[in-house]
N, C-alpha and C positions, 0 to 999 in steps of 0.2 A: 321748402318743406318745413325747415326749422322756424321760419317766421309764422307759418300757419299754426304750428304746434304752440308757439308762444301766445298767439292771439287766442287760441282755444283755451289754454291754461288760464289766462287772465280772465276770459269770459266765464269759465267754470268757477274761478275763485270769486268773482263778483256775485254770480247766481247763488253760490254756496253760502256766501256771507249774508245775502238778503234773506234767503230762506231760513237759515238757522236763527238769524236775528229775530225774524218775525215769529217763528214757532216757539222759541224758548223765552225770549225777552219781550215780545210784543212790539208793536210799531214804535212806541215812544222810546223803548230801550234801544232798539236798533238805530233809530235816528240819532240819539244822544251819543252812542258809541261811535257811530260813523263820523259825526261832526267833530268829536274830540280827537279821534285818530287823524282826521283830515287836517285839523288845525295843527297838530303836532308835526305832520309831514309837510305842511306848507313851508315851514322854515327849512326843512331838509331839502325840499325841491329847489327853492330859490337861493339858498345860501350854503348848501352842503359842500359845493365845490370850494368855496373860500375857506370853510371850516376845516375840510380835510387837508387842504394844502398847508394851512397854518399848523395843523396837528403834526405834520411831518416836516415842518420847518423848510418847506420847499422854497427855492430861490429862482426867480424868473431869469431865464437865459435871454439876454437882449443882444448879445454879440452874434450877428448873423454868420460869422465865420466858424462858430462853434460846431463841431461835427454833429451833435444831436439836432441843432437847429437846421443845419444844412440838409441832413437826411430827411427830416420832417418836411421841410419846404419842397424837396424833390418829390416826395410821396404824395403830398396834397395836390400837386399839379397833376399827377397821374390819376388820382381819385376824384378830381374836380371838387375839392373841398376848400373852404376858407382856411387860412393859416391859423391853427390854434395857438394859444400861449404854450410855451414849452418851459418846463421847470426841472430843476436838478435837486434831488433830495440828498442831504449829507449823511448817507448811510452806506456802509460797505457791503451790505447784503444785496445781491443783485435782484431787482424786481422792477416793475413798472405798472402804472395804471392810467386810465383816462377818467376825466370827470367833466361835468358840465351838462346842462339839460338840452342844449341844441348846438347847432353848428357855430353860432355866433358867440356862444358862452363856453366853448370847449377848451380843455387844457390837457396836455399830455405831460406826465411826470415820470422821470426815471431816476433810479438811485445812482449814486456815485459808483457803487459796486458794479452795476450793470454796464455803465460807461467804461469802466476800467477793464472788465473781464471779457466782454464780447468783441468779436471782430465787427467790421463795418457791415458785412453781409448779415451777421446775426442781429446786429442793432436794427438794421433795416426791417428784418422780419418782425421783431418785437414792436417797433414803432408802427409798422403797418397793421399789426394786430390791434393796437390801441386806436388807431385811426378808423379801423373797421367798426369798432364799438361805437365810435362817434357817428359814423356814417349810417349805422343801422338804428340809431336812437336807443341804444341799449340802456343808457342812464335813465332815460324817460321811462322805459319799460320796467326797469328795476324799481324805480320810485313808485310807479302805479302798483306793482306787486307788494311793495312794502306798505303802502297805504292800507290795502285790504288785509294784509297779514296782521298789521298792527291793530286794525279795527276788530278783527276776529279775536285776537288775543285779549283785547280789552273787553269785548263782549263775553268771553269765557269767564273772565274775572267777575263780571256782573252776575252771570248765571250762578257762579259758585257761591257768592255772597247771598244771592236771592234764595238759593236752595237752603242754605244754612239758617237764614232768617225766616224762612217760610213765606217769602214774598213772591214766589214764582207764580206763573199763571196757573189757574185752577186745573187745566187739562194737562199739565206737565208733571211728569214723575220726578220727584226730588232726587232720587238716586240717579236717574238718567241725566239730570241736569249736571250733577257732580262729575259723572263719567265724561260727558261731553265737554265740560269745562276743562278737563285734563287733556282730552284728545284733540280738541279744536286747535290749540296753539301748535301742537305737533303736526297736525295736518297742514296748517297754514305754512309752517316752516318747510315741510317737504315740498309743497307746491312751489314755494319761493325758490328753493334750491334747484328744483327741476328747471325753472325758468333760467336761473343763473347758468346752469350747466349747458343748456341748449345754446345760450348766447356765446359761450366760449367756443363751441364747435363752429358756429357761424362766423365768429371773428377770425378764427384760424383760417377758414376757407377764404374769407375776404382778403386776409393778408397775403395768402398764397397767390390769389388772382391779381392782387394789386402789384406785387413784386415780380410775378411770373417765376418765382423761385421758392418753392416750399422748403428746400433744403436749409435755407438760412434760418427759418423759424424752427425747423426740426432740431437743428444743432443747438439753438438758443434754449428751447424748452428742455432739452436733455441736460444742459449745463445748469440751468436754473433749478430744476428739480433736484439734482444732486447736491447743490449748495443749500437749498431750502431745508434739506434734511439735517443740516448741521447748524443752522442759525436762523434767527427771525429778524424781520424788519423792526427796528425800534419804533415804539408808539403804535404799532399795529394792534388792532382789536378784532374780536370776532365780528363786529358790525362792519368793519372795513375790509375784511378778508376777501370778500367776493369781488372787490374792485381790482385786485392785482392779477397779473397774467398767470402767476403761480401762487397757490395758497401759501401765505407766509407762515402758516402753522403746520406745514407738512411733516415736521419732525414729531408732532404730537400724534400718537396713535392710540386708538381705543377700539373696543369691540363694535362701536357704532360709527366709527370714523367714515367708513365707506357709505353708510346710509345717509349721513348728514353732511357729506363733503360738498363744498361750494363749487368745486371744479371737477370736470371729468378727470380720470387718471391720465397722467402724462403719456403713458404707453398707448392709450386709446387715441389720444390726440395726434401723436406721431404716426400711428398706423393710418389714421384717416388722411393725414397729409401725404403719406406714401401712396395711397390710392389716388389722390388728387394729382400727384406728381406724374403719374402715368397718363392721366387725362390731358394735363397741360403739355 
């Protein structure tokens, strides 16, 4: 069901982009915005994994006796996945993320704090969650959503300047152009966040089925949420927040935090795992 929802949202985002681009900016403006946004995201798609791992000073774990490597190796056998590269981030705030556009270019990265704080059962739940992201091609889906969200934002800027300079299409209302230029990036962000949230639920379920033990992930999520309220992962940004198993900016609260959150609430995630526990 979550996969169907994601495909629907991405299709809706594509149709939304094409329609708005044609109506407000014309065919040429739509194509230019799309090409520029696609070019910007080409680099993100093929090189974002290397970029983000370097950003967090991640170190490749080559010792097959390392607990993180050993747990990952055991889980990929259960999930019938190729062995991803495994990295350790020198940060004492517990968190983890997966990156890579496909099975053969995948990587799992965990912070030193995660390794130090969690039990093996809890580590297994977290790593299974990240492997589930890889298995469901979540990085690819997130990149596609980012392409169109970026294109819509760029198109909105073009519309805004076009309205101010009087270069909009003759049948377009300049006031409406400005209003849409403000609302379109917000709408694109909301849709992108909806996709991100749905993937977290799906990854949690995948991890529970992979380990046959939802309790490990439940315990880990509870610990990580409590710690995230007190500290942030160094070098984390709003652009990378959606990658982590727990939002690294959970400590920052605002009146719009729930509306624009990149993750479902940890309470909801634990509750869903509790329902799945009964099924398993």
